[in-house]
N, C-alpha and C positions, 0 to 999 in steps of 0.2 A: 504494500500500500504506500503510495507516495504521500508525503506530508507537505502538500502545498495546495493553495487555493486554485480554482479553475479560472482565475482572472489575474491580471497583473496588479499586485499590491501597490507598486510604485505609480503606475499610470492612474489608478483610481485616486490615490492620495493627491497626486499632482492636479488632477481634474477638479477635485473638490476644493483644494486649497487655493488654486490659482484661478479657477473659472466660476465657481459657485458662490463665492462670498458676495453678499449684497453690501454696497458701500456703507449703509447706515445700520447694518446688523441683519442677521438671519442668513439663510442659505437658499439658493434657487436650484432648479433642476438643470437649467442651461442659461448661458449668458443672455441678457436682454429680457428675461422673464421677471415677474414680481416674486418677492419672497412670500412665504407662507409657512405656517406651522408644520404642515405635512412634509414639505420638501426639506425644511430645516431638520426635522427628525430623521427623515430618510437619508439625508447626506451625513448626519452625525453617526448614524448606524453603519453606513458604508465605510466611513472613515475609521470607526472603531474596529470593525471586522477586518479591514485591510491592514491595520496596525498589529493585530494579534493573530498570528498564524500558529495554531497549536500551542506549543510551549515557548515560542520565540516571539520577539517583538521587532517590528521595523517601523521606524518613525521618520517620515520625510521632513526635513528641516530640523528645527530646534526641538528639544525635549518638551517644551511647553505646548507642543502640538499633540502630545500623547493624551489619548482618551482612555477611560477605564474600559476593560473588555465588557461586551454586552452578550447576553444570552441570545443565541441565534434564532430561537423560536419566539420568545416572549419580548425581545427587544428592550430589555431593561438590564441595568448593571448586574453582574453576577451576585453581588452581596444581597441585592433585593430579591433576586430569583431564589436564592437559598432561604432567605427569610420567608418568602411566600410558600415555598415547599414545606418548610417546618410548620407553618401556620395551618395549611390545609391538610397535612398528614395527621393532625390531631382531631380533625373533624369527621363526622359521620359520613360514610359514602352513600351514594344513591342506592346501591344494592342493599345496604343495611336498612335503609328506609323502606324499601319495597318488601323485604323479608318480614318486617314488623307488621305489615298490613294484613 
């Protein structure tokens, strides 16, 4: 099994950092478009995924560009995903509710 993404980590970081930043804040999907919450979240997720490849990190530019790793399914930082998993593991499952009926 190869331990690399199916996209260029460098190219994605370059595109986000150089082409997607809106002058007054936020991120866009392509130059010339308006910023919005969806594309800001989407770009930050892509930037995080491209910086964290399995156990290694690659950060384009300065270290202050580094984002926390995000969960690839839930799109939240790993510490919050762990907290969520612990919370829900203590709850009653739907199967247990059905069996009680």
